[in-house]
Structure formats: C-alpha cells, structure tokens
DOKOLPA-838780 format. One line per 3 residues: number of its first residue (from 1); for each residue z, x, y of C-alpha. Coordinates in Angstrom, 3 decimals. Each point is the difference from the previous one (the first is absolute). Example, Ala and Ser with C-alpha at 12.3 -4.5 7.8 and 13.67 -1.06 7.14 Angstrom:
% DOKOLPA-838780
1) 7.800 12.300 -4.500 ~ -0.660 1.370 3.440
% end
This chain:
% DOKOLPA-838780
1) 157.378 104.884 144.936 ~ -0.009 -3.701 -1.594 ~ -3.001 -2.169 -0.268
4) -0.536 -1.096 3.518 ~ 0.168 -3.457 -0.673 ~ 3.403 0.125 -1.901
7) -0.261 -1.131 -3.686 ~ 1.305 2.034 -2.717 ~ 2.085 3.107 1.095
10) -2.509 2.546 -1.189 ~ -0.794 3.172 1.807 ~ -3.355 0.490 1.235
13) -0.673 2.946 -1.808 ~ -1.855 1.354 -2.933 ~ 2.505 1.432 -2.804
16) -1.520 1.280 -3.341 ~ 3.013 0.226 -2.485 ~ -1.990 0.012 -3.019
19) -3.406 0.237 -1.631 ~ -2.114 -2.943 1.324 ~ -0.081 -2.211 -2.062
22) 3.633 0.831 -1.093 ~ 1.739 -0.564 -3.581 ~ 1.328 -3.702 1.230
25) -3.297 -0.901 0.943 ~ -1.615 1.632 -2.945 ~ 2.346 -2.359 -2.252
28) -1.119 -3.128 1.795 ~ -3.482 1.254 -0.408 ~ 0.718 -0.022 -3.640
31) 1.415 -3.266 0.179 ~ -2.947 -1.462 1.877 ~ -2.420 1.424 -2.393
34) 1.773 -2.288 -2.472 ~ 0.231 -3.305 1.970 ~ -3.141 0.236 2.347
37) -3.674 -0.045 -0.433 ~ -1.633 3.095 0.544 ~ -2.500 -1.744 1.944
40) 2.221 0.289 3.181 ~ 0.574 3.559 0.563 ~ 1.900 1.475 3.082
43) -1.123 2.853 2.464 ~ 3.288 1.855 -0.379 ~ 2.380 -1.331 -2.623
46) 3.293 0.658 1.667 ~ 2.244 -2.938 0.028 ~ 1.212 -1.221 3.262
49) 3.608 -1.083 0.401 ~ 0.335 -0.016 3.802 ~ -2.112 0.349 3.030
52) -0.201 -0.018 3.864 ~ -1.542 1.062 3.139 ~ -2.599 2.384 -1.597
55) 1.618 1.059 -3.296 ~ 0.128 -0.867 -3.429 ~ 3.224 0.550 -2.118
58) -0.745 0.454 -3.666 ~ 2.363 -0.115 -3.033 ~ 0.503 3.751 -0.245
61) 1.251 0.143 3.932 ~ -3.060 1.395 1.009 ~ -1.074 -1.384 3.596
64) -4.032 0.108 0.590 ~ -1.702 -0.663 3.053 ~ -1.901 -3.274 -0.425
67) -3.707 0.561 1.672 ~ -1.200 -3.361 -2.156 ~ 2.064 -2.645 1.201
70) -0.467 -1.897 -3.183 ~ -3.970 0.164 0.880 ~ 1.056 -1.190 3.056
73) 2.148 -2.674 -0.498 ~ 3.500 1.294 1.301 ~ -1.581 -0.051 3.354
76) 3.455 -0.106 1.737 ~ 1.507 2.081 -2.400 ~ 2.559 -1.007 -3.345
79) 3.072 -2.030 0.592 ~ -1.074 -0.618 3.655 ~ 3.382 -1.555 1.209
82) -1.708 -2.791 1.754 ~ -2.062 -1.051 -3.112 ~ 3.090 0.525 -2.326
85) 2.173 -2.539 2.178 ~ -3.014 -2.634 0.544 ~ -0.739 0.180 -3.835
88) 3.888 -0.069 -0.573 ~ 0.466 -3.041 2.080 ~ -3.150 -1.500 -1.673
91) 1.168 0.215 -3.295 ~ 3.352 -1.066 0.965 ~ -1.463 -3.319 0.869
94) -2.830 -0.632 -2.496 ~ -2.413 2.301 -2.087 ~ -2.819 -2.398 -0.595
97) -1.195 -3.551 0.245 ~ -3.939 0.422 -0.144 ~ -1.368 -0.678 3.803
100) -2.686 -2.304 -1.434 ~ 2.918 -2.106 -1.374 ~ 2.725 0.201 2.505
103) -0.848 2.283 3.038 ~ 2.362 1.966 2.277 ~ -0.278 1.594 3.322
106) -0.216 3.688 -1.012 ~ -3.679 -0.501 -1.442 ~ -0.969 -1.949 3.525
109) 1.319 2.991 1.877 ~ -1.639 2.725 -1.952 ~ -3.461 -1.989 0.341
112) 1.023 -0.256 4.045 ~ 0.427 3.712 0.149 ~ -2.971 0.845 -1.634
115) -1.877 -2.265 1.506 ~ 1.179 1.741 3.456 ~ -0.442 3.400 -0.768
118) -3.331 0.320 -2.003 ~ -3.247 0.148 2.285 ~ -1.267 -2.430 2.165
121) 1.144 -2.737 1.863 ~ -1.685 -2.987 -1.720 ~ 1.941 -2.713 -1.884
124) 1.050 1.469 -3.381 ~ 1.735 -0.933 -3.029 ~ 1.452 1.939 -2.666
127) 0.797 -0.641 -4.040 ~ 2.816 2.434 -1.560 ~ -0.401 1.441 -3.671
130) 1.362 2.693 -2.206 ~ -2.213 3.142 -0.127 ~ -2.753 1.445 1.911
133) -2.545 -0.844 -2.654 ~ 1.145 -3.665 0.353 ~ -0.548 0.269 3.611
136) -3.746 1.273 -0.344 ~ -0.789 -2.473 -2.656 ~ 1.276 -3.091 1.954
139) -1.917 1.470 2.832 ~ -2.988 -0.043 -1.750 ~ 0.725 -3.472 -1.092
142) 0.545 -1.128 3.505 ~ -3.509 1.524 1.448 ~ -2.021 -1.461 -2.904
145) 1.455 -3.438 0.282 ~ -0.456 0.220 3.943 ~ -3.429 1.121 -0.030
148) -1.394 -1.761 -3.288 ~ -1.395 3.587 -0.897 ~ 0.797 1.909 -3.354
151) -1.200 3.786 0.772 ~ 2.996 2.521 1.021 ~ -1.234 3.442 1.449
154) 2.319 2.855 -0.443 ~ -0.309 3.685 0.610 ~ -0.086 3.227 -1.979
157) 3.092 1.682 -0.865 ~ 1.901 -3.239 0.701 ~ 3.144 -0.961 -1.525
160) 1.209 -3.840 -0.027 ~ 2.551 -0.376 -3.178 ~ 0.037 -0.669 -3.674
163) -0.796 -3.643 -0.524 ~ -3.246 -0.971 -1.281 ~ -1.528 -0.519 2.921
166) 1.483 2.927 1.809 ~ -0.905 2.122 -2.745 ~ -3.806 -1.059 0.601
169) 0.878 0.943 3.756 ~ 1.454 3.222 -0.801 ~ -2.333 3.071 0.050
172) 1.257 2.357 -2.531 ~ 0.020 -0.204 -3.741 ~ 2.400 2.018 -1.316
175) 2.812 -0.883 -0.531 ~ -0.088 -3.409 1.710 ~ -3.142 -1.621 -1.692
178) -0.401 1.438 -3.443 ~ -0.456 -2.361 -2.736 ~ 1.295 -3.087 2.039
181) -3.731 -1.525 0.593 ~ -1.487 -2.411 0.207 ~ 0.788 -0.003 3.736
184) -0.400 -2.478 2.433 ~ -3.632 -0.413 1.312 ~ -1.231 -0.556 3.051
187) 1.199 3.211 1.646 ~ -2.764 2.481 1.551 ~ 1.165 3.523 0.862
190) -1.686 1.617 3.146 ~ 0.723 3.613 1.768 ~ 2.993 0.806 1.842
193) 0.538 2.056 2.725 ~ 1.025 3.560 -1.122 ~ -0.392 2.154 2.908
196) 0.775 3.107 -1.506 ~ -2.099 -0.235 -2.845 ~ -3.049 -2.044 1.363
199) -0.305 1.458 3.679 ~ -1.132 -3.579 1.248 ~ 0.956 -1.341 3.430
202) 1.642 -3.700 -0.536 ~ -2.934 -1.780 0.845 ~ -2.137 2.148 -2.596
205) 2.316 -0.874 -2.799 ~ 0.157 -3.681 1.194 ~ -3.878 -0.259 -0.250
208) 0.299 1.073 -3.641 ~ 2.474 -3.124 -0.805 ~ -2.603 -2.220 2.216
211) -3.059 1.182 -1.922 ~ 1.837 -0.375 -3.600 ~ 1.293 -3.696 1.022
214) -3.629 -1.019 1.169 ~ -1.731 1.503 -2.813 ~ 2.185 -0.581 -3.116
217) 1.884 -3.242 0.929 ~ -0.919 -1.729 3.179 ~ 2.177 -0.351 3.108
220) 0.103 -4.080 -1.020 ~ 1.708 0.754 -3.068 ~ 2.801 2.040 1.048
223) 3.344 -1.497 0.694 ~ 1.941 3.136 1.013 ~ -0.336 3.811 0.447
226) 3.399 1.213 -1.275 ~ 1.065 3.553 1.700 ~ 2.812 2.011 0.197
229) 0.361 1.340 3.850 ~ 1.362 3.341 -1.828 ~ -1.127 0.274 -3.763
232) 3.396 0.420 -1.981 ~ -0.456 0.913 -3.827 ~ -3.563 1.411 1.331
235) 1.344 2.873 1.644 ~ 1.311 -1.415 3.451 ~ -3.365 0.048 1.446
238) -0.236 -0.800 3.778 ~ -3.382 -1.428 0.428 ~ -2.249 1.227 2.661
241) 0.334 -1.448 3.663 ~ -2.014 -2.978 0.278 ~ -0.212 -0.977 -3.751
244) 1.987 -2.875 -0.447 ~ -0.611 -1.452 3.579 ~ -3.702 0.360 -0.959
247) 0.770 -1.928 -3.000 ~ 1.926 -2.392 1.468 ~ -2.957 -1.036 2.581
250) -2.421 -0.332 -2.710 ~ 2.493 -2.232 -2.216 ~ 0.596 -2.286 2.716
253) -3.651 -0.270 0.915 ~ -0.737 -1.109 -3.428 ~ 2.900 -2.281 -0.843
256) 1.866 2.620 -2.099 ~ 3.772 0.343 0.313 ~ 1.876 3.434 0.126
259) 2.952 0.456 -2.102 ~ 2.068 2.784 0.537 ~ 2.076 1.532 -2.699
262) 2.986 1.069 1.926 ~ 2.505 0.289 -2.988 ~ 0.642 3.809 0.266
265) -1.152 0.621 3.897 ~ 1.868 -2.986 1.428 ~ 3.405 -0.472 1.096
268) 0.405 2.882 2.567 ~ -1.222 2.522 -2.587 ~ -2.608 1.453 2.364
271) 1.624 -0.167 3.469 ~ -0.806 -3.386 0.858 ~ 0.789 -3.042 -1.821
274) -3.263 0.051 -1.651 ~ -2.986 2.456 -0.675 ~ -2.459 -2.660 1.057
277) 1.132 0.441 3.574 ~ -0.992 3.722 -0.321 ~ -3.587 -1.196 -1.091
280) -0.167 -2.533 2.667 ~ -0.623 -2.690 -2.171 ~ 1.576 -3.591 -0.355
283) 0.000 -0.907 -3.766 ~ -0.779 -3.516 -0.792 ~ 2.471 0.369 -2.900
286) 2.303 2.621 -0.625 ~ 2.221 1.033 -3.437 ~ 3.150 1.121 0.779
289) 2.419 1.776 -2.231 ~ 2.373 2.765 -1.063 ~ 2.012 0.893 3.330
292) 0.097 -3.650 0.847 ~ 2.481 -0.845 -2.351 ~ 2.464 2.834 0.800
295) 0.060 1.088 -3.255 ~ 0.157 -3.379 -2.148 ~ -3.124 -1.475 -1.201
298) -1.937 -1.975 2.901 ~ -3.420 -0.297 1.034 ~ -2.109 -2.185 2.103
301) -3.241 -1.388 1.106 ~ -0.349 -0.414 3.620 ~ -3.168 -1.649 1.661
304) -1.850 -2.134 2.273 ~ 1.635 -3.357 -0.181 ~ -3.539 -1.962 -0.613
307) -0.550 2.315 -3.089 ~ 3.520 -0.119 -1.534 ~ 0.319 -3.715 0.709
310) -3.402 -0.525 -1.841 ~ 1.858 0.481 -3.353 ~ 0.907 -3.129 -1.813
313) 3.994 -0.717 -0.282 ~ 1.034 1.526 -3.027 ~ -2.599 2.305 0.070
316) 2.377 3.235 0.772 ~ 3.320 0.819 -0.665 ~ 2.087 1.159 -3.085
319) 3.565 -0.336 -1.483 ~ 1.265 2.923 1.464 ~ -2.166 0.227 2.968
322) 1.908 0.483 3.477 ~ 3.225 0.345 -2.085 ~ 3.030 -0.745 2.671
325) 1.459 3.884 -0.780 ~ -2.898 1.414 0.428 ~ -1.154 -1.657 3.397
328) 3.629 0.797 1.491 ~ -1.004 3.463 -1.036 ~ -3.151 -0.185 1.790
331) 1.470 -1.735 3.289 ~ 2.351 3.164 -0.161 ~ -2.490 2.747 -0.713
334) -2.104 -1.720 2.889 ~ 3.159 0.494 2.514 ~ 0.731 3.223 -0.870
337) -3.452 1.304 0.793 ~ -0.039 -1.760 3.486 ~ 3.886 0.725 0.819
340) -0.178 3.717 -1.549 ~ -3.371 1.151 1.439 ~ -1.483 0.406 -3.278
343) -3.442 -0.006 1.278 ~ 0.290 2.883 2.347 ~ 1.834 1.735 -3.114
346) -3.004 -0.469 -2.205 ~ -1.891 1.465 2.824 ~ 2.072 3.026 0.323
349) -0.003 0.726 -3.902 ~ -3.925 -0.201 0.213 ~ 0.231 2.425 2.738
352) 2.099 2.378 -1.821 ~ -1.360 -0.089 -3.180 ~ -3.822 0.362 1.676
355) 1.389 3.184 1.832 ~ 1.331 1.590 -2.821 ~ -3.069 -0.611 -2.398
358) -2.193 0.921 2.845 ~ 1.478 3.657 0.307 ~ 0.103 0.286 -3.768
361) -3.875 -0.875 -0.008 ~ -0.804 3.154 1.957 ~ 1.428 2.603 -2.237
364) -2.513 1.885 -2.065 ~ -0.950 -1.416 -3.074 ~ 1.787 -3.484 0.571
367) -0.925 -2.890 -2.444 ~ 0.668 -2.598 2.700 ~ -3.496 -1.430 0.778
370) 0.608 -3.060 1.994 ~ 3.552 -1.336 1.659 ~ 0.071 -3.647 0.701
373) 1.978 -3.264 0.400 ~ 1.879 -1.703 2.700 ~ 3.627 -0.132 0.749
376) 2.082 0.279 -3.204 ~ -3.062 -0.188 -2.152 ~ -1.426 3.383 -0.127
379) -1.949 1.870 -2.971 ~ -1.615 3.370 -0.633 ~ -3.154 0.262 -1.958
382) 0.131 3.222 -1.833 ~ -3.009 1.792 -1.095 ~ -1.181 3.481 -1.252
385) 0.550 2.364 3.023 ~ -3.420 0.241 1.778 ~ -1.723 -2.920 -1.625
388) 0.373 -4.022 -0.018 ~ 0.421 0.261 -3.749 ~ 2.817 -2.364 -1.106
391) 3.066 1.865 -1.493 ~ 2.214 -2.427 -1.854 ~ 1.527 2.524 -2.020
394) 1.117 1.624 2.907 ~ 1.468 -3.257 1.560 ~ 1.949 -0.214 -3.307
397) 1.383 3.104 -0.283 ~ 1.218 -0.091 3.832 ~ 1.820 -3.479 -0.580
400) 1.411 1.377 -3.309 ~ 1.585 2.860 2.352 ~ 1.207 -2.311 2.747
403) 1.776 -2.228 -2.621 ~ 1.811 3.480 -1.838 ~ 1.011 0.782 3.444
406) 1.239 -3.751 0.783 ~ -2.529 -1.416 2.127 ~ -1.655 -3.227 -1.056
409) -3.711 -0.016 0.520 ~ -2.922 -1.949 -1.325 ~ -3.565 0.734 -1.160
412) -2.648 -2.379 0.618 ~ -3.780 -0.239 1.047 ~ -3.225 -0.766 -2.021
415) -0.165 3.660 -1.044 ~ 3.683 0.112 -0.472 ~ 0.020 2.871 2.505
418) 2.104 -1.702 2.986 ~ 3.689 0.609 0.378 ~ 1.283 -2.815 2.052
421) 3.128 -0.774 2.115 ~ 1.664 -3.214 0.644 ~ 3.391 0.881 1.082
424) 2.400 -2.592 0.930 ~ 0.046 -0.449 3.991 ~ 3.493 0.869 0.208
427) -0.171 3.403 -1.144 ~ 1.650 2.557 2.017 ~ -2.634 2.745 1.563
430) 2.361 2.769 -1.231 ~ -0.411 -1.404 -3.921 ~ -3.769 -0.987 0.677
433) -0.566 3.966 1.211 ~ 1.819 1.303 -3.241 ~ -2.173 -2.281 -2.202
436) -3.137 1.418 1.948 ~ 1.488 3.780 -0.673 ~ 0.171 -0.862 -3.704
439) -3.341 -1.750 -0.043 ~ -1.999 2.803 2.029 ~ 1.770 2.741 -2.260
442) -0.831 -1.939 -3.296 ~ -3.643 0.126 1.062 ~ -0.088 3.456 0.500
445) 1.528 1.000 -3.267 ~ -2.188 -2.522 -1.549 ~ -3.144 1.219 1.546
448) 0.863 3.733 -1.317 ~ 0.921 -1.661 -3.664 ~ -2.762 -2.231 -0.413
451) -2.892 1.681 1.422 ~ 0.799 3.408 -0.396 ~ 0.346 1.217 3.422
454) 2.434 2.811 1.024 ~ 2.136 -1.387 2.628
% end
C-alpha cells in the first residue's frame, strides 16, 4: 500500500535489505566525518533518499518505519501532495521578500489560521519565526515587555531550545548546556508534576511551585511561567490533572502570564490541535513550531492581542521569519490535518500504542514502568523490573535493536530511560503494528541481554 496521502510511490512496508546502516550510508558517513562538525550527531546514521507515509528509504534501499517524524516535524508525512503542490506553486511565484520589507498574503493567512485554532476566543495576534527556540525566546520577550517584569519561571525536566536564553530555560545539562555559559539570567526553576515519580496530585504539585515562587522570587517580579503541557525531551511527562489549571489560576491572580511551549506537542500531535486543550488551560502566549511548518522551517508566537501589540514596531521579526514557501507549506499542512481527519488519526495511534504497551507491561519481568502521553505522542519509561530505578542502558539497547530491524525510535528523558514515539499522523495501522511488534520484541531481548534475565 502506498502512502495514504499519495506522495512518492513508496510501499508502506518495512524492508531490510542490508545491515543498518548499510554500505552506502557508511560511505556517506565517512564523507560526513570530514565535512561536518562532530558536535552535530545523528540518532541513526542512515542517509535518507526518499520518504512518504510512515516510511524512510535509505541509500541502501532499506525501508524503515518512521516512529520519529523528524522529532515531530513531518506530522502530515513527508512529500505530502498538498504540501508539495503548495510549496511548488509558491516558489514558482517568488521565494523571498522579507515580510518586514514587502509583505505577502501567505504570512497573514497563517497568522489568521493560528489565531483561529489556538485555545481561547479572545482577540489574538501572531508573529512568525523559523524555529522552536526562536518562538520560545520571542514569547519571553513579549511577556517581559507587556508586564514590565523580568523573572521567568520554568519547570524541572523542561526543554525549550538551544539559544542562550532557551538553554538557560532548559533543565538538562548534558549535552545541551555544558561549556556554553554564562547563560541568560532571571530564570528560575521550580518543580514539575511527574506523577510516576512524585506521586503528587496536581494541586499538591502546583502548591510546591507556588511556594517556591513566593519564597524565592516574589510573585510581583514574575513575568511568566513557561510550561510544556506535555514535557518533550524531559520524557513525555503528562502532568497530574489540575496541575496546570492551578498554576494558571495563581498566575492570573498575580498578574503573571502563562506561556505554553507547544513546539513539540502542538499542531494535532496529541489528538487535539494543542495539548493545552487536554489540560483545560488557555495560555496567554503560545510558542508553536515543528509540525506547523509541514516539514519546512516555521514557528510562531500566538497570544492575546494586547500582549503581542505591547511590543514596539520592529521589536519582533527576522530576515527569514515567515518565509513564503514555509507559509504555503504550513497552510497546506493545516488543511491536510483538517480535511483528512488527522486529529482522530492521532487519537487512534495513541490508543493502539497504549494498548500494546499495556499488554507488554503485564508480562513477568517487564521493564515498562510507566506508559504515558496523548495521541501520537506516546512514551514508555524503562526501569529495572520490580523497581523505579531508571534503566538507560536498557533503553539504548532496545532502541539499537529496533534500528537494526528497520524501526526508527528515539530515546529521551531526564534519566535517558524513555523511548518515545512520534509517528507521522498518516501512518497506516498495519505499519504501526509492525513497528510496535519490533519494539516490544526488542524490549524482551534487550531485557534479557542487559539485565541478564532468562527469557
């Protein structure tokens, strides 16, 4: 079966023709070593020549099941026909003018769409950028300008980007932050809600945050609390019910803004347009990225009109921000999600994965400590069986076995013990089930090899 959205005529099946990575990819890897800095690694050094639906084709003709989507970017699949057609039409017209020099309709239309689909019925304004880091950084700029305050509160386990400011906001030191200081100031870290490990209700976890703000910062100094409605690099942590609503209530009582970093969790990934909807919060500002661009570099900040318009003319923007081709791609991707029922598809992906993992978790000696996520943003946290001790070696071993069998998965989490799945929303159920078969078998083999169990 070909991709359900058309695109390249790539059969939607896993095919392993060579060792992975194969000889052609290894040759390219040798070239890379001579040309590309070692500071930029790759999870799996296969060299992709084509992709479509839920399949990546490498330089050796292997077809791998894509359970990563470029870390959530190719939400509507690679080479989606609507995206290809829209981008082709746009680049045939013109490729760039810089919106702040001479504007164009595509930029305006993307802003209109985001104002429409983001939570809340209040008046909104949007600005476009290139990356998730840029979106987060500009959301902070808006919050500081609009409130006249400096302090930014962030959560444990957070990841917000690789710029100087967003690195300061990111929790994990290695590999992101080591040696890059001094980092931006007036960033304060408070406890996140991590139900599997803290055992707290949402209200209890929020009380820890509130107490920390009151004792260490002072509410009147805080411009914004920045939250990921589902923490991404931290391990796909879903907060306990009531955590974010309690934070929002406290914030609004004290003139503090809520910034939702929906770079990874937004644009249909969780089965709603944005993960904030699941948590019943209406952020004052939202950072949007990854999947919104349909595979091209695009990000956005959408927020309350009075906040966004508090910034002086010229205070936001950038040369490539809201590039015409990226805007065309974004509009096509949003249309694809709407027209082809991809929100429901995301929910179905989540139901399938959670059901399979729940069955595997019940097996004797299972290393699956926790199953969490929403929609097509699902993860399993691996631990030493019978404990909550993180098992990062096991996660890496299981991922490596998956890669060898032609299934691309990612390892993440503060402790490096979480396997996360971010498949394209267009992946077929048969292909998804095959990928889950491989992953569950890999867990069994890795558990036996890594922990010395007899299975």
